[in-house]
C-alpha positions in Angstrom: 0.2 0.1 -0.1 2.8 2.3 0.5 4.1 2.2 -2.8 1.0 2.8 -4.5 1.4 6.6 -2.5 4.9 6.8 -3.2 4.1 6.5 -6.7 2.0 10.0 -6.9 4.8 11.6 -5.9 7.0 10.8 -9.0 5.7 13.2 -10.4 7.9 17.0 -10.5 6.8 19.0 -8.0 3.8 17.1 -6.6 5.4 16.6 -2.8 5.6 20.7 -2.9 2.6 21.5 -3.8 0.6 18.8 -1.6 2.9 19.8 1.5 1.8 23.5 0.7 -1.3 22.9 0.6 -1.5 21.2 3.5 -0.5 23.9 5.6 -2.9 26.3 3.6 -5.7 23.5 4.3 -5.4 24.0 8.1 -7.2 27.5 8.2 -10.8 26.3 7.4 -11.1 24.2 10.4 -9.1 26.2 12.7 -10.9 29.7 12.4 -14.8 28.8 12.9 -14.2 26.6 16.3 -11.2 29.3 16.9 -13.7 32.4 16.6 -16.3 31.0 19.1 -13.5 30.1 21.8 -12.0 33.7 21.1 -15.7 35.5 21.8 -16.2 33.4 24.4 -13.4 34.7 26.5 -12.8 38.1 25.4 -17.5 38.7 25.0 -17.9 36.2 27.6 -21.3 35.8 25.4 -21.6 32.5 23.6 -24.7 33.4 21.2 -22.5 36.4 19.8 -19.7 33.8 19.4 -21.5 31.6 17.5 -23.7 34.1 15.3 -20.1 35.4 13.8 -18.8 32.2 13.6 -22.3 31.4 11.8 -21.7 34.1 9.7 -18.0 33.3 8.5 -18.8 29.8 7.4 -22.1 31.0 5.8 -20.0 33.9 3.6 -17.2 30.9 2.9 -19.8 28.9 1.6 -20.9 31.4 -1.0 -18.0 33.4 -1.4 -15.7 30.0 -2.1 -16.9 28.7 -5.2 -17.2 32.2 -6.7 -13.5 32.4 -6.0 -12.8 29.0 -7.6 -14.9 30.3 -10.2 -12.4 32.9 -10.8 -9.7 30.4 -10.7 -10.7 28.3 -13.3 -11.1 31.8 -15.3 -7.6 33.4 -14.7 -5.6 30.6 -13.0 -4.6 29.7 -9.3 -1.8 32.2 -9.2 -3.7 35.0 -10.5 -6.2 35.1 -8.0 -5.5 32.7 -4.5 -3.0 35.5 -3.7 -5.2 38.4 -3.9 -8.6 36.5 -2.1 -6.1 35.3 0.3 -4.9 38.5 1.3 -8.6 39.8 1.4 -9.6 37.1 4.3 -5.8 37.3 6.0 -7.2 41.7 6.6 -10.4 40.6 7.2 -9.4 38.2 9.9 -6.6 40.3 11.0 -9.5 42.9 11.6 -11.9 40.4 13.6 -8.9 39.6 16.0 -8.2 44.0 16.8 -11.8 44.1 17.0 -12.2 41.0 19.5 -9.1 42.4 21.3 -9.7 46.2 21.4 -13.8 46.0 22.5 -14.6 47.1 19.0 -18.2 47.4 18.3 -20.4 44.6 17.2 -21.4 45.0 13.9 -17.3 45.2 13.1 -17.1 41.6 14.0 -19.8 40.5 11.3 -18.4 42.5 8.8 -15.0 41.1 9.1 -16.5 38.0 9.5 -18.2 38.6 6.1 -15.1 39.8 4.3 -12.9 36.6 5.9 -15.2 34.3 3.6 -12.7 34.9 0.6 -10.8 32.2 2.0 -10.1 30.3 -1.0 -10.9 26.5 -0.6 -7.3 24.9 -0.8 -8.7 21.4 -0.9 -10.1 21.9 -4.3 -6.8 23.4 -5.4 -4.9 20.6 -4.6 -7.1 18.1 -6.0 -7.3 20.3 -9.0 -3.6 20.0 -9.5 -3.7 16.2 -9.0 -6.7 16.4 -11.6 -4.6 18.0 -14.3 -1.5 15.5 -13.6 -3.2 12.4 -13.3 -6.5 12.8 -15.4 -7.6 9.5 -16.8 -4.8 7.4 -14.6 -5.9 5.5 -11.8 -3.2 7.5 -9.7 -6.1 10.1 -9.7 -8.3 7.7 -7.5 -5.4 7.0 -4.8 -4.8 11.1 -4.9 -8.2 11.5 -3.7 -8.2 9.0 -1.6 -4.5 10.7 -0.1 -6.8 14.2 0.0 -9.8 12.4 1.6 -7.6 11.1 4.5 -5.9 14.6 4.9 -9.6 16.4 5.1 -10.3 14.3 7.9 -6.9 14.9 9.4 -7.3 18.2 9.3 -10.6 18.9 10.6 -9.8 16.3 13.7 -6.2 18.5 14.1 -7.6 21.8 13.5 -10.1 22.4 15.9 -8.3 20.6 18.6 -5.2 23.1 18.2 -7.3 26.1 18.1 -8.9 25.5 20.9 -5.6 24.6 23.0 -3.9 28.0 21.8 -7.1 30.2 22.9 -7.4 28.7 26.1 -3.5 28.1 26.8 -1.9 30.9 25.2 -4.5 34.1 24.8 -7.3 34.3 23.4 -6.9 35.3 19.8 -4.5 32.6 19.1 -5.8 30.3 17.8 -7.2 32.4 14.8 -3.9 34.0 14.4 -1.8 30.9 13.7 -4.6 30.4 11.2 -4.0 33.3 9.8 -0.4 32.6 9.5 -1.0 29.0 8.4 -3.4 30.7 5.2 -0.4 33.5 4.4 2.4 31.0 4.3 0.3 28.2 2.6 -0.7 30.1 -0.2 2.4 31.8 -1.0 4.3 28.6 -1.2 1.0 26.6 -3.0 0.9 29.5 -5.9 4.9 29.4 -5.8 5.1 25.8 -7.2 4.1 27.4 -10.6 5.4 24.6 -12.8 2.1 21.7 -11.5 -0.3 24.5 -11.4 -3.0 23.5 -13.8 -3.6 25.7 -17.1 -6.9 27.7 -17.8 -8.8 26.2 -20.1 -10.6 27.5 -23.4 -14.3 28.7 -22.2 -16.9 26.8 -23.8 -20.6 27.7 -24.9 -21.8 27.4 -21.5 -18.8 29.2 -19.5 -21.2 31.0 -17.5 -23.6 28.6 -16.3 -22.1 27.1 -12.6 -21.5 23.8 -12.2 -24.0 23.6 -9.2 -27.2 24.3 -11.9 -26.6 20.4 -12.8 -28.7 17.9 -11.5 -25.9 15.6 -10.9 -23.7 18.3 -9.2 -26.6 19.3 -6.8 -27.0 15.8 -5.6 -23.2 15.1 -5.3 -23.2 18.4 -2.7 -26.3 17.6 -1.0 -24.9 13.9 -0.3 -21.9 15.0 1.0 -24.0 17.9 3.4 -25.6 15.0 4.7 -23.0 13.1 5.4 -21.1 16.3 6.9 -23.9 16.4 9.3 -23.4 13.3 10.7 -19.6 14.3 11.0 -20.5 17.7 13.0 -23.3 15.6 15.0 -20.6 13.0 16.2 -18.1 15.8 17.2 -20.9 17.5 19.3 -22.6 14.9 21.1 -19.6 13.0 21.8 -18.6 16.0 24.1 -22.2 15.4 25.5 -22.2 11.7 26.0 -18.6 11.5 27.6 -19.5 14.1 30.4 -22.7 12.6 31.1 -20.7 9.4 31.1 -18.1 11.1 33.8 -15.4 11.1 31.6 -15.3 14.4 29.9 -11.5 13.7 28.6 -12.8 10.7 26.6 -14.6 13.0 23.8 -11.4 13.1 22.1 -10.9 9.4 22.3 -14.4 9.0 20.6 -13.5 12.0 17.6 -10.2 10.3 17.3 -11.6 7.1 16.4 -13.7 8.0 14.1 -11.2 9.9 12.1 -8.6 6.5 12.3 -12.0 4.3 11.0 -12.4 7.1 8.0 -8.8 7.0 7.9 -7.5 3.4 7.6 -11.1 2.8 5.1 -9.2 5.9 3.2 -6.0 5.1 2.6 -7.1 1.3 1.5 -9.7 2.3 -0.6 -7.1 4.1 -2.4 -5.1 1.4 -3.4 -8.0 -0.6 -4.8 -9.1 -0.7 -8.7 -13.2 -1.0 -8.1 -14.9 -3.2 -10.8 -18.2 -1.1 -9.7 -19.5 1.6 -11.7 -19.1 5.0 -9.3 -22.7 5.7 -8.9 -23.0 1.8 -7.4 -20.0 2.1 -5.3 -21.5 5.6 -3.5 -25.4 3.6 -3.4 -23.1 1.0 -1.2 -21.1 3.6 0.6 -24.1 5.7 1.7 -26.1 2.5 2.6 -23.3 1.6 4.9 -23.2 5.0 6.2 -27.2 5.3 7.0 -27.0 1.7 8.7 -23.9 2.4 10.6 -25.4 5.3 12.1 -28.3 3.4 13.7 -26.4 1.5 16.7 -25.4 4.9 17.9 -29.2 5.2 19.7 -28.1 2.2 21.2 -24.9 2.8 23.0 -24.6 3.2 26.6 -20.8 3.7 27.8 -18.1 5.4 25.7 -16.3 2.1 24.7 -19.4 0.8 22.7 -19.4 4.4 21.5 -16.1 4.2 20.4 -16.5 1.0 18.5 -20.1 2.4 16.9 -17.9 5.5 15.4 -15.0 3.5 14.3 -17.5 1.1 12.1 -19.2 4.5 10.7 -15.9 5.6 10.1 -15.2 3.2 7.5 -17.7 4.3 5.4 -16.9 7.9 5.3 -13.6 8.9 3.6 -14.5 6.3 0.5 -18.0 7.6 -0.1 -16.2 11.2 0.1 -13.7 9.8 -2.6 -16.2 7.8 -5.1 -18.6 11.9 -5.0 -15.3 13.9 -5.7 -14.6 11.2 -8.4 -17.7 11.7 -10.0 -17.7 15.1 -9.7 -14.4 15.3 -11.5 -15.7 12.9 -14.2 -19.1 14.9 -15.0 -17.3 18.2 -14.8 -16.0 20.1 -17.7 -12.4 20.9 -16.9 -12.7 24.5 -17.1 -15.1 24.3 -13.9 -13.4 22.0 -12.2 -12.7 23.6 -9.2 -15.5 25.5 -8.7 -17.3 22.0 -9.0 -15.0 20.4 -6.6 -15.3 23.3 -4.4 -19.1 23.5 -4.2 -18.7 19.5 -3.2 -16.7 20.9 -0.2 -18.7 23.5 0.5 -21.6 20.8 0.9 -19.6 18.9 3.7 -18.6 22.0 5.5 -22.0 23.3 5.6 -23.2 19.7 6.9 -20.7 19.9 9.4 -21.8 23.3 10.9 -25.1 22.9 10.5 -25.0 18.7 12.1 -22.9 20.7 15.2 -25.7 23.3 15.4 -28.7 20.8 15.4 -27.3 18.3 17.4 -26.4 20.7 20.0 -29.9 22.1 20.4 -31.5 18.6 20.3 -28.8 17.2 23.0 -30.0 20.2 25.2 -33.3 19.5 25.0 -33.6 15.6 24.9 -29.9 14.7 25.8 -26.9 13.0 23.7 -29.5 10.5 22.2 -31.7 13.4 20.4 -28.4 14.6 19.5 -27.6 10.7 18.1 -31.2 11.1 16.4 -30.0 13.9 14.3 -27.3 11.4 12.8 -29.7 8.9 11.9 -31.9 10.9 10.4 -29.1 12.4 8.4 -28.0 8.6 7.4 -31.8 8.4 6.0 -31.4 11.4 4.1 -28.0 10.3 2.2 -29.3 6.9 1.3 -32.5 8.5 0.0 -30.7 11.3 -1.7 -28.1 8.0 -3.4 -31.3 6.2 -4.2 -33.3 8.5 -6.3 -30.4 10.0 -7.9 -29.1 6.6 -8.9 -30.4 6.8 -12.3 -29.5 10.4 -13.1 -25.8 9.4 -11.9 -25.6 6.7 -13.8 -26.6 8.5 -17.2 -24.6 11.1 -16.3 -21.0 9.1 -16.1 -21.6 6.6 -18.3 -21.9 10.1 -21.1 -19.2 12.0 -19.8 -16.9 8.8 -20.3 -18.0 8.1 -23.4 -17.2 12.0 -23.9 -13.3 11.5 -22.7 -13.0 8.9 -24.8 
């Protein structure tokens, strides 16, 4: 298995853009929770902290695909630096406003402008797609990226909260700003692996998200993200109810470990099934693995259940990103991938918010019910969209041939 992943880096400059992209994508999972922790300490208002963080998340969900659309039209090197500059300055302003007690409206304005933060996960995947389009190595590359996404969403929030609580309140978002600036500069410097700007077609003005196939794939990842966000939040409440608050980190780590292991293994395989069928199996497993969450009564049992649930997450995401690469034309690929990643991010935020409210009202069981409902949604979407995705995948592969 290690040999398959080593082969990815045989292309000149591949490790350099991968490493730079890893640094540049850490700010996404660090910033939202960092804003909450920072404002909770400086303002003492969790409601305000949550609203400002949600404003940032929503802004990034809306602006991120637009930044990626410009990248597809003008190139990564021309767009990433100014977009990142806006985000860095806005986050810097947010930190200063929090530190010196500026009016509340300044926090919201800064959070909106910080949403110009580019989707570096999509930028890295676009480079892999350009290097290995039509090669089995692309499947392995997408598997690696899925595992990296999972790890950043485990390490990033924990690092941000630790910095805010042990150094000073603004430390978490500040380190995220530093990672963003350094990572993007190093990434853009790798000009040899930058995807060329593709000639636009007659449908250049139409966003990929207007395609039915892309919409259902985005919705699939959103439902999966709800489950992830729910596991993160409810694990904390469950561990506290069990008398072991520190066990929450273990539960989240076990979930990430299951996802990472399955993603790495899946990336070395050459599936004989079609992508829509693989997606159907993955979503069925995701839905089924959420049900036992309602039955667990101790931390050990919860760890076992979330490990199994994690086994289905990365393969499902790998299949979705592979289908995006298949159905979206090359000149719109970065935007298409950004919409998919945005769907996942929105799902995580939505899952955290809804499950948190459910826990407050009904306890951990109510939170886990949110994950079960999301599991039902994900399999329903896969079943209803199977004919559409099958047609689109076959048609796109015929065009490519």
